[in-house]
C-alpha positions in Angstrom: 35.2 15.1 139.0 34.2 16.2 142.4 36.4 18.8 144.3 38.9 17.7 146.6 37.6 18.0 150.5 39.0 20.6 152.2 41.2 19.3 155.3 40.6 21.1 158.6 43.0 19.0 160.5 45.7 16.4 160.1 46.8 14.4 163.2 50.2 13.1 163.0 50.5 10.3 165.3 52.3 7.2 166.0 49.7 4.7 165.1 45.9 4.4 164.8 44.3 2.1 167.7 41.0 0.8 167.8 39.7 3.6 170.2 41.4 6.2 168.1 40.1 5.1 165.0 36.5 5.0 166.4 36.8 8.7 167.5 38.5 9.6 164.0 35.6 7.7 162.2 33.1 10.1 164.1 35.1 13.2 163.5 34.9 12.5 159.8 31.2 11.6 160.0 30.3 14.8 161.8 31.6 16.8 158.7 35.3 17.6 159.8 37.7 17.5 157.1 39.9 15.2 158.9 43.0 13.1 158.0 45.6 10.9 159.8 49.2 10.3 159.0 50.7 7.7 161.1 54.4 6.6 161.9 53.7 2.9 161.9 50.7 0.8 161.1 51.4 -1.2 164.2 53.9 -1.4 166.9 55.7 -4.5 168.1 53.6 -5.0 171.2 50.4 -4.5 169.7 48.1 -7.0 168.0 45.2 -5.1 167.0 43.1 -6.1 164.0 40.5 -3.7 162.0 37.5 -4.8 160.0 36.6 -2.7 157.0 38.0 0.6 155.7 38.2 3.8 157.9 36.2 6.8 157.3 39.0 9.1 156.9 41.8 9.2 154.8 45.1 7.6 156.3 48.4 7.5 155.3 51.3 5.5 157.1 54.7 6.5 156.4 57.9 4.4 155.7 60.5 4.9 158.3 62.7 3.6 161.5 61.6 3.2 164.9 63.6 2.2 168.1 62.2 1.5 171.5 63.4 3.9 173.9 61.7 2.8 176.9 59.3 0.4 178.2 56.3 0.5 175.6 58.0 3.9 174.2 58.8 4.2 170.5 60.6 6.9 168.8 60.1 7.3 165.2 62.0 8.8 162.3 59.9 8.7 159.0 60.3 9.6 155.2 57.9 11.8 153.4 56.5 14.1 156.2 56.9 17.2 154.1 55.5 15.6 151.1 52.4 14.3 152.8 51.5 17.1 154.8 51.8 19.4 151.5 49.6 17.0 149.8 46.8 17.3 152.4 47.5 21.0 153.2 45.5 21.1 156.4 44.5 24.1 158.2 45.7 22.7 161.4 48.2 19.9 162.2 47.9 18.0 165.5 50.8 16.4 166.8 50.8 13.4 169.2 54.2 13.3 170.7 57.5 14.8 170.9 59.9 12.2 169.0 62.0 13.0 165.7 58.8 12.6 163.2 56.8 15.0 165.3 59.6 17.4 165.2 59.7 17.2 161.3 56.1 17.8 161.5 56.4 20.8 163.6 59.0 22.2 160.9 56.8 21.8 158.2 54.1 23.7 160.2 56.7 26.5 160.8 57.7 26.6 157.1 53.9 26.6 155.8 52.9 28.8 158.7 50.2 26.0 159.5 48.9 26.3 163.2 49.8 23.5 165.5 48.1 21.7 168.3 49.0 18.9 170.5 47.2 15.8 171.7 48.9 13.7 174.4 47.9 11.5 177.2 49.6 11.4 181.0 50.7 13.7 183.6 53.8 14.7 185.2 54.4 11.5 186.6 54.4 9.8 183.2 55.9 12.5 181.0 59.4 11.5 180.0 62.2 13.7 181.5 65.2 12.9 179.4 67.6 15.4 178.4 65.9 15.0 174.9 62.5 15.9 176.3 63.9 18.6 178.4 65.3 20.4 175.3 62.5 19.6 172.6 59.2 19.5 174.6 59.3 23.4 175.5 60.2 24.0 172.0 56.8 22.2 170.6 54.8 23.5 173.5 55.6 27.2 172.5 54.4 26.6 169.1 51.0 24.9 170.0 48.1 27.1 170.1 46.0 24.4 171.9 46.5 21.0 173.6 44.1 18.2 174.1 44.5 16.2 177.4 42.4 13.4 178.7 42.5 13.9 182.5 43.1 16.2 184.9 46.8 15.4 185.5 47.4 16.3 182.2 45.8 19.5 182.4 47.9 20.1 185.5 51.0 19.2 183.7 50.3 21.7 180.8 49.3 24.6 183.4 52.9 24.1 184.9 54.4 24.2 181.7 52.9 27.6 181.2 49.9 26.9 179.0 47.1 29.0 179.2 43.9 27.7 180.5 42.0 28.6 177.4 44.5 26.7 175.5 43.7 23.4 177.3 40.9 21.1 176.1 39.6 18.0 178.1 39.0 15.1 175.8 37.8 11.9 177.5 39.5 8.8 176.2 36.6 6.5 174.7 36.6 2.7 174.6 36.5 1.2 171.0 33.3 -0.5 171.9 30.1 0.7 173.8 29.1 -0.9 177.3 26.0 -2.8 177.5 22.5 -1.3 178.4 22.3 -3.8 181.3 25.2 -5.5 183.4 25.3 -8.7 185.4 25.1 -8.5 189.1 28.1 -9.6 191.1 26.7 -13.0 191.9 26.4 -14.1 188.4 29.9 -13.2 187.3 32.4 -16.0 187.0 35.8 -14.5 187.8 36.7 -12.6 191.1 39.7 -10.7 189.9 40.7 -9.7 186.3 43.9 -8.4 184.9 43.8 -7.0 181.2 47.3 -5.5 180.3 50.7 -6.5 179.0 52.4 -9.0 181.6 55.4 -7.0 182.6 56.7 -5.8 186.1 58.8 -2.9 185.0 55.6 -0.7 183.8 52.4 -2.8 184.7 53.5 -4.3 188.1 52.5 -7.9 187.2 54.2 -9.8 190.3 52.3 -7.3 192.6 49.0 -8.6 191.2 50.2 -12.3 191.7 50.7 -11.3 194.9 47.6 -9.9 195.8 45.7 -12.7 194.0 47.8 -15.0 196.3 47.0 -13.5 199.4 43.4 -13.0 198.6 43.0 -16.7 198.1 44.5 -17.7 201.4 41.7 -15.2 202.9 39.0 -16.6 200.7 40.0 -19.9 199.3 38.2 -20.7 196.0 39.2 -17.3 194.1 38.9 -17.2 190.6 41.1 -15.2 188.7 41.2 -14.4 184.7 44.2 -13.0 183.2 44.4 -11.7 179.5 47.5 -10.6 178.2 51.3 -11.6 177.2 54.4 -10.1 178.0 58.2 -10.5 179.4 57.1 -11.6 182.8 53.9 -13.8 181.7 55.9 -17.1 182.6 56.7 -16.1 186.1 53.3 -14.4 187.0 51.4 -17.6 185.7 53.7 -19.9 187.3 53.4 -17.8 190.8 49.5 -18.1 190.4 49.1 -21.7 189.6 51.9 -22.9 192.0 49.9 -21.4 195.0 46.7 -23.0 194.0 44.9 -20.0 192.3 42.0 -21.0 190.1 43.3 -19.2 186.8 42.0 -18.8 183.3 44.8 -17.2 181.2 44.2 -16.0 177.6 47.3 -14.7 175.7 44.9 -12.6 173.6 41.3 -11.8 173.2 40.2 -9.6 170.1 39.5 -6.1 171.2 36.1 -6.5 169.9 35.4 -9.5 171.9 36.3 -8.0 175.2 32.7 -6.9 176.5 31.9 -10.3 177.9 35.2 -10.7 179.6 34.7 -7.4 181.8 31.0 -8.5 182.4 32.3 -11.8 183.7 34.6 -10.2 186.1 33.7 -9.0 189.8 36.9 -6.5 190.2 39.8 -5.3 187.8 43.1 -4.7 189.3 45.3 -2.2 187.8 48.6 -1.7 190.1 50.7 -0.1 187.3 54.0 1.5 188.6 53.4 4.2 185.2 50.0 4.6 183.3 49.3 7.5 181.3 45.7 7.0 181.5 44.5 3.4 181.7 41.5 2.9 179.1 41.1 -0.7 180.6 39.3 1.4 183.4 37.0 3.0 181.2 36.2 -0.3 179.6 35.8 -2.2 182.9 33.5 0.5 184.5 31.3 0.9 181.5 30.7 -3.0 182.1 29.9 -2.2 185.8 33.1 -3.6 187.3 34.7 -1.7 189.8 38.6 -1.1 189.4 41.2 -1.1 192.0 44.2 1.1 190.7 47.6 2.4 192.0 47.9 6.3 192.4 50.4 5.9 189.5 47.5 5.3 186.9 46.4 8.6 185.1 42.6 7.6 185.8 43.4 7.4 189.6 41.3 10.5 191.3 39.9 11.3 188.3 37.7 8.5 186.6 38.3 6.3 189.5 38.0 8.1 192.5 38.6 6.3 196.1 35.5 4.8 197.6 33.4 6.8 195.1 33.7 4.9 191.8 36.4 2.4 192.7 39.6 2.4 194.9 42.9 4.1 194.5 45.4 2.2 196.9 49.1 2.6 197.8 51.2 -0.4 196.4 51.1 -2.5 199.4 49.7 -6.1 198.5 47.9 -6.6 202.1 45.8 -3.3 201.6 44.8 -4.5 198.2 44.0 -7.8 199.4 41.9 -6.5 202.2 40.1 -3.8 199.9 39.2 -6.8 197.3 37.9 -9.0 200.2 35.7 -6.5 201.7 34.0 -5.7 198.3 33.8 -9.3 197.3 32.1 -10.1 200.8 29.8 -7.1 200.4 27.3 -7.1 197.5 25.7 -3.8 198.5 29.2 -2.1 198.5 30.2 -3.4 195.4 26.9 -2.5 193.7 27.3 1.2 194.7 30.9 1.3 193.2 29.6 -0.6 190.0 26.7 1.8 189.5 28.8 4.9 190.5 31.2 3.8 187.8 28.8 3.4 185.0 27.3 6.7 185.8 30.7 8.3 185.6 31.5 6.7 182.3 28.2 8.4 181.1 29.5 11.5 180.5 32.8 10.3 179.2 31.6 8.8 175.9 31.9 9.3 172.2 29.9 12.4 171.9 31.8 14.4 174.7 35.2 13.2 173.0 34.3 14.3 169.6 32.9 17.4 170.6 35.8 18.4 172.6 38.4 17.5 169.6 36.4 19.8 167.2 36.1 22.6 169.5 40.1 22.4 169.9 40.3 22.4 166.1 38.0 25.6 165.9 40.0 27.3 168.5 43.3 26.4 167.3 42.4 27.3 163.6 41.2 30.8 164.4 43.6 33.6 163.8 42.8 35.2 167.4 44.0 31.8 169.1 47.8 32.6 168.0 47.7 36.1 170.0 46.7 34.7 173.3 49.4 35.5 175.7 
C-alpha cells in the first residue's frame, strides 16, 4: 500500500465553483498536497454541473444553511473537527467568517495549525453586521496570511491592521480560457450583454433595462442578450420587450459553453450595487468584450480601468447610454478597449493565480510567519 500523501493545505470553503475547481486542480497537479472541505455542494442560486472527477480530495459536510442577505449564506456543519483531523493539514485556509469557519478556526487553535484566509471583496462589500464586527477581527488576528483578488481587498486588510507582507494578491481566473483570436465588432451579433442573476437589490437589473431602453431610442435596432434568472426577471424582460428592444433571453447557459456568448457581444454591462469582484468581467475581457461597470464592482479601477480597459461610470442611466453609444459608433475606440482588456487579462491567468496561492501556503506554513508583528 502506498504511503498517504501529506496535506500541505486544506481549504474550508462554502462550495467549490467551476473557477475555484480549476485552480484547485492546478494546485494539486503542481504537486501541492491540497484538499478541500466544503459546507455545501451547491447553493440554492447556483446551477453548476461538473464533468469528471476533481484532481484533489474533496469532502462535503452535512449541516444547515441560512440566507442572511442577498446571495449570502451562513453555514453550520457537522464533522468539521473529525474531517480536519483526518486530513491533518500543515495549513488551514478559511474562506469566510460564518459559524463553520469559526469551528475550523477553533480546530486550528486546538491543534496549533496555522491559519490563512482567502476572501474576495473590499470595504464596500464586506458585511458590517454586529456579528462580523465581533468575529472578523478575531479571525484576522489568527491569520498568518490573507489572499485577496484585488486592490480593494488589499486596502481593506491593510486598514484592518494586516501587515503588507501577509497580503497575497491572487487574481480570480475564469473556469475556461479565452480564444486565441476574437471576432471584431462588426461580426458580433449583440450590442449589449447581461450575464448575472436578475435582481435589483444587488445586480441592479432595472438599471440595465433603463440603459438599454434609452440606448435603443438613440440607436434604433439595438440587439440585447440577457443570460440569467432571478427574482426580478419578469419585470426586467417585460420592460425590455414592451419598449421594443430586440432581446434574446437565456435563463441558463452551461458555464463551459459561455465563450461564444461573450464573443458574440459588443459590450458587457455590469451596473451592480455590490459586487466583491465581478468574474464576468474577466470572462468578457478575455473574449475582447469591453465592460461598462459601476464603481461598486470590485474589478472597477483595478482590472476595468476607465477609458483604458473599459468604462467605470456612476449609476446614471443617461451617462451609461451615452458611453455605450459612443463605443458602438466608434469601431476604433471599441477596438482599443478590446485589445487593452485582453492584454490586461494576459497577466491574470491560471499560472499567476496558482503561483500566488502556493506562495501564500509556503509563507503561512513557515514558522517565521507567525512572528511577524
